[in-house]
N, C-alpha and C positions, 0 to 999 in steps of 0.2 A: 446391249443397250438399245432401246428403241430409237428409230430415226427421229430427228427433230421435226416436230409438227406443232401447229397451233393447238392449244389445249381446249379452246372453246369455240363456239360459233357453229352455224349451220353447216359450213363446209366440212368441218371436222366430224360432225355427227353423220353427215351423209357418207363420208369416207368410211367411217367405222361400220355403218350399216351395210355398205356395199361389200366391204371385205368379209364381214361376218356372213352375209347371205351367200356369197360365193363358196366359202368354206363349208357352211352347213349343207348346201346343195350337193357339193362334191363328196362329202364324207359322212354326213348325217349329224344331226344336232348334238347327240350325246357324245360323239367322238371328237368334238372340238371344244377346247377350253377358252375361257375369256382371255387368259394370258396369251394364247396363240393369236386370237383376234387382235389384241392390243399390239403384239409384236408385228404382225403383218400390216396393220394400219399405221404403224409408226408412232404410237402413243403409249402411255402407261395404262395399266389396268384401272388405276384410279380415274383416269380420264374416261375410259369406257363406261365405268359405273356412274360417272357424273352425268353422262348423256342417256344411259340405259340402266336404270336401277336393277333390272332383272335380266338375266341372260336371255330369257325367252323373248324379251322385247327387242332384241337385236334383229330378230326375224319378223316378229309381229309388231311392226313399228308404225302402223297407220292408225292407232287408236285415237291420237289427238286430232288427226285430220277428220276421222269419222265423227268425233264428238262435235267438232266445229260445224260440220255439215248439218248435223241434227239440230244444233242451236239455231242455225240460220233458218232451217225449214220450220222450226217451231214458232218463229216470229215473222212468218211470211203469209199471214192471213189464213186462207183455207189450208189447214195443216195437212189433211190427207192429200190434197192436190199438190202441195209443196213436196211432201215426202215421195209421192209418185213421180213427180217431175225429176226430183233429185236422183232416185234410183234408176230411172230410165236414161237420164243424162249420163250417169256413171257407166251404164251398159253401152251407150252410143260411143263414149270416149274410150271404151275398153280399159277403164280405170282399174287399178289394182283392187279397189274396194268392191268392184263388181264381180271379181273372180274371172273376168274374161280377158285379162291382159295377155298378150302374146308371151309364150314361154312360161305359163303358169303351172304346167304339169309337174316339173321338178319341185316347185314350191309346195304344191298340194301333197306330193308324195313324201316330202320331208316332214311336213306337219303330221300326216297320217301315221307315220312311223314312230312318232315321238309322243308318249303319254304326257310328258311335261308341256309340250306345245299345245296339245289338245286341251289340257286342263287350263292353260293360260288363255287360250282362245275363248273358252267358256267364261272365264272371269272377265275378259274384256267385253264380251257381249252383255254380261250382267251390269258392268259399269256403264255401258252405253244405255242400257235400259233405264238405269237410275238417272242418268243425265237427261234423257228425254222426258222421263216422268216429272222431274223437277221443273224443267222448262215449261211443260204443258200443264202441270198440276193435274195430271191424269195418268194414274198408274196402269189402268187397264189398256188404254190405247198404246202406251209405250211398250207394255209387255207383249201385246199381240203383234205389234209391228216388228219388234226386234226378233221375236220367236219366228215370225213368218219369213222375214228376210234372211235370217240364219238358215232356215230350211231351204230357201231358194239357193243360197250360196253353197250349201252342202251338196245339193243335188247337181249344181253346176260343176262343182269339183269332182263329184263321182263320175259324171258323164265324161269329163275330160280325161280322168284317169283310165276310164274304160276305152278310150280311143275314139270317141265320137267325133264326127266331122265338125270343125270349128263353126261353120255357118249354122249347122243344126243345133249346136250348143247355144249359140247366141239367140236363135229363134225360140228355142225352148225356154231359155232364161227370161226373155222378155214376156213370153206368154204366161209364165208362172208369176212374174211380177204383177202383170195385169190381173190375174186371178186373185192374188193376194189383196190387191186394193179393191177389187169387186167385193170380196168378203168383208174387208174392213169397212167399206162404205155401207154395206147392208147392215152390218152389226152396230155401227156407231152413228149412223145418220138417219135411220128409218126411211131410206130411199132418197133423202135430200143430201146435197153436198155437205160434208162434215166440216164444222168449224169448231175449233177449240180455243179457249181463252188462255193464251200462254202466260206464264208467270212474268210479271213486269221486271225487267232488269233493275238491279239495285243502282241507285245513283251514287 
């Protein structure tokens, strides 16, 4: 029988994610079942699926945070400037969404070893592209930004897995972010600061 625990709320969700992440990093994604996660977290499997409809989302659990950041940037005036500031702020904070968080190597290794996690990461990126495109009413800009930032994250992960010095990884990450926005600015603004008209939020 699982230990007694609250069935809902952010604390339960965080506990489930923490337990699942530890198990996945220790043993590999495919080697851990949802039932094991539930047992270790002190909840039922039903409760796990209530918070995480897919097993992959137990580890890749930042999609909602990323979508909210994109929505905020889309409604902050100069869209390219807002997206640039957002991505550089994430790097400065060593946020998980920057790929620069301390201790990220085991996470990247776990994802790289799992076809299911790789496929889910691609689905999440496509969902984020759709979210940004809807907010901006601009399919091209959304597609180029998501593809570009995904490439930045992939290279950051590759360098960390290869054992690069943390300071060098950060410097390279920031440089590639800057190059990304140089290219986006040249392509979308004809040399002037890019401004996009975001979709008006529904009342």
